C-alpha positions in Angstrom: -131.9 63.5 -194.4 -128.3 61.7 -194.0 -128.0 58.9 -191.7 -125.1 57.2 -190.0 -126.1 53.3 -189.9 -124.0 51.2 -187.1 -124.2 47.5 -187.0 -121.9 46.3 -184.0 -120.7 42.5 -183.8 -118.4 41.4 -181.0 -115.2 42.2 -183.2 -116.6 44.1 -186.2 -118.6 47.2 -186.9 -120.4 47.7 -190.3 -121.6 51.0 -191.1 -123.2 53.1 -193.8 -123.8 56.7 -194.4 -127.3 57.1 -196.3 -129.0 59.8 -197.6 -132.7 58.6 -196.8 -134.7 60.6 -199.3 -133.3 59.1 -202.3 -132.0 56.0 -200.5 -128.7 56.6 -201.7 -125.7 55.0 -200.2 -122.8 57.7 -199.7 -120.4 55.4 -197.8 -120.1 51.8 -196.9 -117.5 50.2 -194.5 -116.1 47.8 -192.2 -114.0 47.8 -189.0 -113.0 44.1 -188.5 -111.1 42.4 -185.8 -112.0 44.8 -183.3 -110.1 44.1 -180.0 -107.1 42.1 -181.6 -103.6 43.4 -182.9 -104.7 42.9 -186.6 -107.4 45.6 -186.8 -108.6 46.0 -190.4 -110.5 49.0 -192.0 -112.4 49.1 -195.2 -114.1 52.4 -196.6 -115.9 53.1 -199.8 -117.5 55.9 -201.2 -120.1 55.2 -203.7 -118.3 55.7 -207.3 -114.9 55.4 -205.8 -112.5 52.6 -205.4 -112.4 50.6 -202.0 -110.0 51.9 -199.2 -108.5 49.2 -197.2 -105.7 49.6 -194.3 -104.7 48.0 -191.2 -105.4 50.0 -188.2 -105.1 49.3 -184.2 -108.6 48.9 -183.4 -108.5 48.1 -179.5 -112.3 48.7 -178.7 -115.4 50.1 -180.5 -114.4 53.6 -179.2 -111.5 53.6 -181.6 -113.5 52.3 -184.6 -116.1 54.9 -184.3 -113.3 57.5 -184.1 -111.7 56.1 -187.2 -115.0 56.1 -189.0 -115.7 59.8 -188.3 -112.1 60.8 -189.1 -112.5 58.9 -192.7 -115.8 60.7 -193.2 -114.4 64.2 -192.6 -111.1 63.2 -194.5 -110.2 65.9 -197.1 -109.2 63.2 -199.6 -112.1 60.6 -199.0 -114.4 62.2 -196.8 -117.9 63.2 -197.7 -118.7 65.6 -194.7 -117.0 68.5 -193.3 -118.7 68.8 -189.9 -120.3 66.3 -187.7 -123.4 68.5 -187.5 -123.9 67.0 -191.1 -125.3 63.5 -189.6 -128.5 64.3 -188.8 -128.9 60.9 -186.9 -127.1 57.8 -185.7 -129.4 54.5 -186.5 -128.2 51.4 -184.4 -129.4 48.1 -184.9 -130.5 46.7 -181.1 -131.2 42.7 -181.4 -133.5 42.8 -178.5 -135.8 44.9 -177.3 -138.1 42.6 -175.4 -141.9 43.0 -175.2 -141.5 46.7 -174.7 -140.1 48.5 -178.0 -142.3 47.7 -181.1 -140.7 50.8 -183.1 -137.6 52.6 -183.1 -136.7 55.0 -179.9 -134.5 57.9 -179.5 -131.9 56.6 -177.2 -132.3 58.2 -173.8 -130.6 57.3 -170.3 -133.6 55.2 -169.7 -133.8 53.6 -173.2 -130.1 52.6 -172.6 -130.8 51.1 -169.3 -133.6 49.1 -170.8 -131.3 47.7 -173.5 -128.8 46.8 -170.8 -131.3 45.0 -168.8 -132.5 43.0 -171.9 -128.8 41.9 -172.4 -130.0 38.9 -170.4 -132.2 37.9 -173.4 -129.7 38.3 -175.7 -126.2 38.0 -174.2 -124.1 37.7 -177.3 -125.7 40.7 -179.0 -126.9 43.6 -176.7 -123.9 44.2 -174.9 -121.8 44.9 -178.0 -124.8 46.9 -179.5 -124.5 49.0 -176.4 -120.8 49.5 -176.9 -121.4 51.0 -180.3 -124.0 53.6 -178.9 -121.4 54.7 -176.1 -118.7 55.0 -178.5 -121.2 57.3 -180.9 -122.3 59.4 -177.8 -118.7 60.1 -177.0 -117.8 61.3 -180.4 -121.1 62.7 -181.5 -122.7 63.9 -178.2 -125.0 66.4 -179.9 -126.3 63.7 -182.5 -129.5 62.3 -182.2 -129.3 58.6 -181.7 -131.6 56.1 -182.6 -132.3 52.4 -181.4 -134.0 50.0 -184.3 -134.8 46.9 -182.6 -134.8 43.4 -184.4 -137.3 42.1 -182.6 -139.8 44.8 -183.1 -141.2 43.7 -186.4 -142.6 40.3 -184.7 -144.6 42.7 -182.1 -147.3 42.3 -184.5 -147.7 38.4 -183.7 -150.9 37.5 -182.2 -151.2 36.5 -178.6 -151.8 32.6 -179.4 -148.6 32.7 -181.8 -146.3 34.1 -179.3 -147.4 32.3 -176.2 -145.6 28.8 -175.5 -147.6 25.8 -173.8 -146.4 26.5 -170.3 -147.8 27.8 -167.2 -149.2 31.8 -167.8 -147.6 32.8 -165.0 -144.1 32.3 -166.7 -145.4 34.6 -169.2 -146.5 37.4 -166.5 -143.4 36.9 -164.2 -140.8 36.5 -166.6 -142.3 37.8 -170.2 -141.3 34.0 -171.7 -142.9 34.4 -175.0 -141.9 34.2 -178.7 -139.9 37.2 -179.5 -138.5 36.5 -183.0 -135.5 37.8 -184.6 -134.1 39.2 -188.0 -136.9 41.6 -188.1 -135.3 44.1 -190.3 -134.3 41.8 -192.7 -137.5 40.1 -192.9 -139.3 43.5 -193.2 -136.8 44.6 -196.0 -137.5 41.5 -197.9 -141.1 41.5 -197.5 -141.6 44.9 -198.8 -138.9 44.0 -201.8 -141.0 41.1 -202.6 -144.5 42.8 -202.7 -142.8 45.3 -205.3 -141.3 42.3 -207.3 -145.1 40.7 -207.2 -146.4 44.3 -208.2 -149.1 44.2 -205.0 -149.4 46.4 -202.6 -147.5 45.3 -199.3 -150.6 45.5 -197.3 -152.7 43.1 -199.6 -149.7 40.6 -199.8 -148.8 37.0 -198.3 -145.3 36.3 -198.3 -143.1 33.7 -196.7 -139.4 35.0 -195.8 -136.9 32.6 -195.5 -133.6 34.4 -193.9 -130.9 31.7 -194.3 -127.8 32.4 -192.9 -125.4 31.0 -190.2 -128.4 32.1 -188.1 -131.7 31.6 -189.8 -135.5 32.0 -189.3 -138.8 31.9 -191.5 -141.4 34.6 -191.0 -145.1 34.6 -192.2 -146.0 37.7 -193.3 -149.9 38.8 -193.8 -150.7 42.2 -195.4 -147.4 43.9 -194.2 -147.4 42.2 -190.6 -145.5 39.7 -189.2 -148.0 37.1 -187.9 -145.7 34.2 -187.1 -142.0 33.5 -187.2 -139.7 30.3 -186.4 -137.0 31.6 -183.7 -138.5 32.3 -180.2 -137.5 33.7 -176.8 -134.2 33.0 -178.1 -132.4 32.6 -181.4 -132.0 29.0 -180.5 -135.5 28.0 -181.8 -136.8 27.0 -185.2 -135.1 25.5 -188.2 -131.8 23.8 -188.0 -129.0 26.3 -188.6 -125.3 26.4 -188.9 -124.2 25.6 -185.3 -127.8 25.8 -183.3 -130.0 23.1 -183.2 -133.2 24.4 -183.9 -136.5 23.1 -182.2 -136.0 19.9 -180.0 -137.6 17.9 -177.5 -136.8 19.8 -174.1 -136.2 16.3 -172.5 -133.2 15.8 -174.8 -131.4 18.4 -172.7 -132.1 16.4 -169.5 -130.8 13.0 -171.4 -127.5 14.7 -172.4 -126.7 16.4 -169.2 -127.2 12.9 -167.4 -125.6 10.5 -169.8 -122.8 12.6 -170.6 -122.4 14.2 -166.9 -122.9 17.6 -168.3 -124.1 20.8 -166.6 -126.8 22.8 -168.1 -124.7 25.7 -169.4 -122.3 22.7 -171.0 -125.3 21.3 -172.7 -126.5 24.9 -174.0 -123.2 25.3 -175.5 -123.6 22.4 -177.5 -127.0 23.0 -178.6 -125.6 26.7 -179.6 -122.1 26.0 -180.9 -121.7 22.3 -181.7 -125.1 21.4 -183.4 -127.2 22.3 -186.5 -125.4 21.3 -190.0 -121.9 21.2 -188.0 -123.2 18.6 -185.8 -125.2 16.9 -188.3 -122.2 16.6 -190.6 -120.3 14.9 -187.9 -118.5 18.3 -187.3 -117.4 18.5 -191.1 -118.4 22.3 -191.2 -121.0 24.8 -190.6 -120.7 26.4 -193.8 -123.3 25.8 -196.5 -120.6 26.5 -199.4 -118.1 23.3 -197.9 -121.1 21.0 -197.1 -122.7 21.6 -200.8 -119.2 20.7 -202.2 -119.2 17.5 -200.6 -122.7 16.8 -201.2 -122.1 16.8 -204.9 -119.5 14.3 -204.2 -121.9 12.1 -202.4 -120.3 12.6 -199.2 -122.7 10.8 -196.8 -122.0 13.2 -193.8 -122.9 16.2 -196.1 -125.6 14.6 -197.5 -127.2 13.6 -194.3 -126.8 17.4 -192.8 -128.1 19.3 -195.9 -130.9 16.9 -196.4 -132.3 17.4 -193.1 -131.7 21.1 -193.1 -133.5 21.5 -196.1 -136.3 19.3 -194.4 -136.5 21.7 -191.7 -136.9 24.4 -193.6 -139.6 22.8 -195.7 -141.7 22.1 -192.6 -142.0 25.8 -191.7 -142.9 26.8 -194.9 -145.5 24.3 -195.1 -146.8 25.3 -191.7 -146.5 29.1 -192.7 -148.3 28.8 -196.0 -151.2 27.0 -193.8 -151.1 30.0 -191.2 -151.4 32.5 -194.2 -154.3 30.3 -195.8 -152.1 30.7 -198.9 -149.2 32.5 -200.1 -148.4 34.7 -203.0 -144.5 34.1 -202.7 -141.6 32.7 -200.9 -138.5 34.6 -200.8 -135.1 33.7 -200.0 -132.5 35.8 -198.3 -129.3 36.2 -196.3 -125.9 34.5 -197.0 -127.5 30.7 -197.6 -130.6 31.9 -198.9 -129.2 34.3 -201.5 -126.3 32.1 -202.7 -126.9 28.6 -202.4 -128.8 27.3 -205.4 -128.6 23.8 -203.8 -130.4 24.7 -200.7 -133.1 26.3 -202.7 -133.4 23.5 -205.1 -133.6 21.1 -202.2 -136.2 22.8 -200.3 -138.6 23.8 -203.5 -138.5 20.1 -204.8 -140.7 19.5 -201.8 -143.0 22.0 -202.3 -144.7 20.6 -205.5 -147.8 20.0 -203.5 -148.3 24.2 -203.2 -148.1 24.4 -206.9 -144.3 25.6 -206.5 -142.4 25.0 -210.1 -138.6 25.9 -209.7 -136.9 27.2 -212.8 -133.9 25.4 -212.5 -131.8 27.6 -214.9 -132.8 30.8 -213.3 -132.0 29.3 -209.9 -128.6 28.2 -210.9 -127.8 31.9 -212.3 -129.7 34.2 -209.8 -128.0 37.3 -208.8 -129.8 40.0 -207.0 -133.6 40.3 -207.0 -134.6 37.2 -209.2 -137.7 35.3 -209.9 -136.8 31.6 -209.9 -140.3 29.9 -210.4 -141.7 29.3 -213.6 -144.3 31.5 -215.3 -147.0 29.1 -214.3 -146.1 28.2 -210.6 -148.7 28.9 -208.3 -146.7 30.5 -205.7 -143.7 32.7 -206.9 -140.5 32.0 -205.7 -137.7 34.8 -205.2 -134.3 35.4 -204.4 -134.0 38.7 -202.6 -131.0 40.1 -201.3 -131.5 41.6 -197.6 -130.3 45.0 -196.8 -130.6 45.4 -192.8 -128.7 48.5 -192.8 -131.1 50.4 -195.5 -134.2 48.8 -193.1 -132.2 50.7 -190.1 -131.7 54.0 -192.2 -135.6 53.7 -192.9 -136.7 53.3 -189.5 -134.3 56.2 -188.1 -135.8 58.3 -190.9 -139.5 57.4 -190.0 -138.8 58.3 -186.1 -137.2 61.7 -187.2 -140.3 62.3 -189.2 -142.9 60.8 -187.1 -144.1 58.8 -190.3 -144.6 55.4 -189.1 -145.7 52.3 -191.2 -144.6 50.3 -194.0 -147.4 51.9 -196.2 -145.2 54.9 -197.0 -143.3 52.5 -199.2 -146.4 50.7 -200.8 
């Protein structure tokens, strides 16, 4: 089966064309700077050189048209007709408490995704743009929605409820939803394979550390707790997001600085995290790491506090799991920052974690970075959300659900 995976951002569109049975990537690419005068298109067929060109991309409709045109191109293409695309798998960030598995995108499902935009105002609307563009150019192709929140539907009630009046859950569905589900699922599966254990007999803490970041406790193939909550603002300190704070802080900032609620929330989302802690030096861990090594006190403060917030969640989740087989680092920071991994693991000695410093410094791809006698194994595992989307799209088409098929 051949699946076209679409992962939309507000000004970008990542895509892959995947043969799902062998999990072979046929083509991958990117449309960037959508909606500007400087659109750029990247296209690479596996085994061929990367093709790049500047192209006018006024909207997501045009981006999808360009992708299909290139897939059918006589020189660089891989299909002769759209019918060779069996399905399109779309990343959808928020599925609320309704969508616990991939779904065919019907008018009713699309309407639900639009309603859920209130919970993911930055992401769901652009996901919808990608869906509608694909429907326009591929009206007879099956469209599948794969929800980022779905993986966390296995959280028990006591883990997803907040300590607020229960009526707010009943009326407004205020609960922990969790995010980065496709990444956590992919990495947990890969980690179990590296452990040479069955996925459904493993206990894993997955640390998805990017500009947005979340940590998940995975027990026997199920997410049982996760750091992001009702929105992606909760949890560990992130690039520009504050993570979990005392709610009264919002009231204090509003009153002291004479800011509206909307203005305070903008600060917490866009001017906090390591960016705010470093006195607005940078939200990029690479920049801060370079300054950390020089002893810059702003960078030291930001990264030390950032790592400490990660350590607390790992400790909590190892407890929730009643012990863990492995801790895995993934996403941009988790995969590439040896410094962050070192700062975090240096505080986990009480769990019997022993970092192999050389392995940590040189880690590339799927790598064990703990010593042979470390009680909990520590891995770096590159995430692959697009492959996760392709897998789940294939599951829906074949009606074979459950991660045990990958055990």
